[in-house]
C-alpha positions, 0 to 999 in steps of 0.5 A: 206626758214624756217628750217621746210620747209628745213626739208621737202625738206630733208625728200622728198630727204631722202624717194626718194634717191634710185629712183635718178640716179647717174647723177641726184642726184648730180643736185637735191642735189645742187638745194636744198642746194641753198635753205636751211638755213645753220643751216639745211645743216649739218643734211641734209648731214648726212641723205643723206649720210646715206640713200645713203650708205644704197642703195650702193652709199657709199662714191662715193657721194662726188666724184660723186657731186664734178665733172661732169660725163665722157663720159666713165665707165673706163679709162685704163691708159698704159704706156710702157717701151721698150728696148732702147740705144743711138743711138737707138736700132731697133727693140725696144721691150716692157719690162714693161706692166702696165695698171691701171683701172681708174673708170670714175665716182670716178677717183679712180684706181679700178684694176692693171695689170703689167707685165715685158716682156722678149724681144727676138730680144735684150735680153740683156738690155743696161746699158742705158736702165736699168739707164733710166727705173730702170729695170734690166736684172733680171726683164725681164729674164725668163718672158713671151714673148710679145705674152704671155703678150697680152693673159694675157691682154685679159684675164685680160680685160675680168675678169674685164668686160671691154670686155662687149660691154655696158661698155665704156673704152678707154686707156690713154697714155702720148703721142701717141707713146705707142699705135701708134708706140710702140705696132702696130710696134712690133706686126707687126715685131712678126706677131702678131695681135693688139687687137681692144681696143688698136686702140683708145686712149687719149693722156694726153698731148693733154687733158692737153693742152686743159684744161690748155691752154699750151703744157707739153713739159716735159710731166708728169714732166711739168703737175705735176708742172702746176697742182702743184702736187707731182711727184710720184715714178720715171721717166720712171718706167712704173707703176709710170708713170701710177700713175702720170697719173692717179693722173693728170687725177683725178686732171683735172676731179675735175676741171671739165674737160671732157676726150675725145678720141684724137687718130684718128680712125685706 
């Protein structure tokens, strides 16, 4: 392929970039790159990047072309912290409620929901709970009840466009406990309904085991170690755990892994 013909290919993509879908463009880009001489590639990349930016693609071009598209528009990373002790207290109550909205195309965090929750059955946190989670009594005293927080979650979901039927999103947790046991159990105890969007999720431990071929016995710590990632923040902080989950997901996606629902339908 001559430089002239290579430049003709560049011009073709340059004039038609806006007509490519975000899924098709990386394939076309890869096909052309395989034919271009090395000397043309640098100029090609510069031209196409500028053209895509003018059509609103921006910096996401590299992200789109670096890993296959996911099945969901958004992943909602969630990790509860709850009242606890040794021996375990009953019922447990959610005291930290964090959600990260992860873009399924770029795998970047777009929005955060984070609230602490006032426990009502056992309003006084145990020393064990504070030591484990880092949550002190003053962080939950005077905070909204679970019912109020769930209402705020629904408002946030609506504001973020996540309740639109055309938008595919799914929750992601490190294990099944959060949405299979903790939330439905506390809602049942309090006589609260569980929104349908909490009834399907991806268990990151299962996704990791599918991708890497080994089960992460120690959860996030094992997954970070297996992917050579630095652990973010402190273990058992809900918001920090969410950040670790998001980082692990991004790394697996860049390796070509496609995330699928792991929970069984309710």
